[in-house]
VOPA-690960 format. One line per field, with one value per residue (C-alpha): x, y, z. Coordinates in pm, 1 decimal, decimal comma, always signed. Layout:
VOPA-690960
X (X	...)
Y (Y	...)
Z (Z	...)
end
This chain:
VOPA-690960
X (-16132,5	-16313,3	-16314,3	-16083,8	-16160,8	-15806,0	-15652,3	-15739,7	-15978,1	-15760,1	-15391,5	-15235,2	-14997,2	-14633,2	-14447,7	-14272,9	-13898,8	-13645,9	-13513,1	-13151,2	-13019,6	-12657,3	-12512,5	-12178,2	-11931,7	-11619,3	-11417,9	-11430,2	-11293,0	-11406,2	-11111,6	-11344,7	-11722,3	-11726,5	-11433,7	-11394,4	-11048,7	-10890,4	-10937,5	-10634,1	-10535,0	-10655,2	-10996,8	-11024,8	-10936,1	-11217,1	-11467,3	-11282,2	-11431,3	-11766,8	-11870,0	-11684,3	-12015,1	-12123,1	-11822,8	-11943,5	-12309,3	-12210,2	-11933,2	-12152,6	-12426,6	-12204,5	-11971,3	-12198,9	-12266,0	-11895,6	-11838,0	-12122,4	-11962,8	-11623,9	-11789,6	-11996,9	-11682,5	-11544,4	-11833,0	-11885,5	-11637,5	-11515,3	-11692,5	-12020,5	-11997,9	-11914,0	-12202,8	-12441,1	-12330,5	-12332,4	-12687,8	-12805,2	-12652,5	-12788,5	-13139,6	-13085,4	-12984,2	-13305,4	-13499,3	-13556,6	-13535,7	-13193,9	-13347,6	-13590,0	-13306,9	-13108,1	-13403,9	-13465,0	-13105,0	-13098,1	-13415,4	-13226,3	-12972,6	-12994,4	-12726,8	-12518,2	-12517,1	-12705,2)
Y (-351,1	-590,0	-594,2	-862,5	-957,4	-1086,3	-741,4	-411,0	-188,4	+116,5	+179,5	+241,7	+532,8	+427,2	+432,5	+766,5	+737,6	+928,9	+1237,7	+1135,1	+782,3	+701,5	+419,5	+270,4	+293,3	+81,1	+312,9	+568,0	+412,1	+595,8	+689,9	+841,4	+843,6	+1218,9	+1383,3	+1326,5	+1274,5	+1450,3	+1250,6	+1117,0	+1254,6	+929,0	+963,7	+1323,9	+1229,4	+970,4	+1256,8	+1546,1	+1523,3	+1376,0	+1666,0	+1958,9	+2103,1	+2161,2	+2375,3	+2722,4	+2689,8	+2552,0	+2804,1	+3092,9	+2983,0	+2940,7	+3239,3	+3502,6	+3269,7	+3207,3	+3584,0	+3618,6	+3343,6	+3516,6	+3831,6	+3626,8	+3452,6	+3789,6	+3822,9	+3458,4	+3180,7	+3001,9	+2683,2	+2866,3	+3051,2	+2734,0	+2547,6	+2829,7	+2850,3	+2471,8	+2456,9	+2742,3	+2593,7	+2249,4	+2393,7	+2577,2	+2243,8	+2091,2	+2355,4	+2631,9	+2993,3	+3127,0	+3406,8	+3166,7	+2918,6	+3197,3	+3294,3	+2929,7	+2878,8	+3209,9	+3101,1	+2799,2	+3020,3	+3125,0	+3369,5	+3302,8	+2925,4	+2636,1)
Z (-5377,8	-5146,3	-4768,6	-4629,6	-4271,3	-4226,9	-4276,8	-4110,8	-4305,3	-4246,3	-4293,6	-3950,9	-3913,1	-3916,2	-3586,5	-3533,6	-3584,0	-3374,9	-3550,7	-3504,6	-3512,4	-3444,1	-3648,3	-3555,9	-3841,1	-3788,3	-4017,2	-3735,3	-3416,2	-3105,7	-2883,5	-2626,7	-2598,6	-2536,6	-2714,2	-3089,8	-3235,5	-3532,1	-3856,7	-4038,5	-4380,1	-4538,0	-4373,1	-4491,0	-4849,5	-4854,2	-4839,2	-5003,4	-5353,4	-5255,7	-5033,3	-5190,3	-5316,8	-4954,0	-4860,7	-4960,3	-4852,9	-4512,8	-4447,6	-4563,8	-4323,8	-4018,0	-4069,8	-3910,1	-3617,9	-3564,9	-3560,7	-3311,2	-3098,9	-3098,1	-2960,8	-2713,6	-2581,7	-2468,7	-2222,3	-2122,9	-2203,0	-2512,8	-2404,2	-2348,8	-2681,5	-2875,1	-2713,2	-2797,3	-3159,9	-3200,4	-3066,0	-3289,7	-3604,5	-3513,9	-3495,6	-3825,1	-3977,8	-3844,2	-4038,1	-3784,5	-3897,9	-3783,6	-3574,5	-3408,4	-3345,2	-3177,9	-2957,3	-2860,9	-2749,3	-2563,8	-2381,4	-2243,8	-2066,1	-1703,1	-1585,9	-1899,1	-1830,3	-1985,7)
end
């Protein structure tokens, strides 16, 4: 390979991409920018067979956290407990160890509030 003065000698690092990118999908009209709506039966059936293999692994992962959230809601609020569990399971999905994810989310709380 010969040096070409028209091109850089080194390969630059690619630009970092955001971890999460939202893409608008017209099949899912947004009734509200903050509160999702319940899918129709037709929408559910579009995905029923395609993602059936995910059912047991996902439910097995979240079940202990849901149970934890039910207990947590007795001492805080349902909204607080759901936010905490959603944040923990989100971090688990991003690859964090479940215990570490729990500690991270707990560290965000001040007086049982986020």
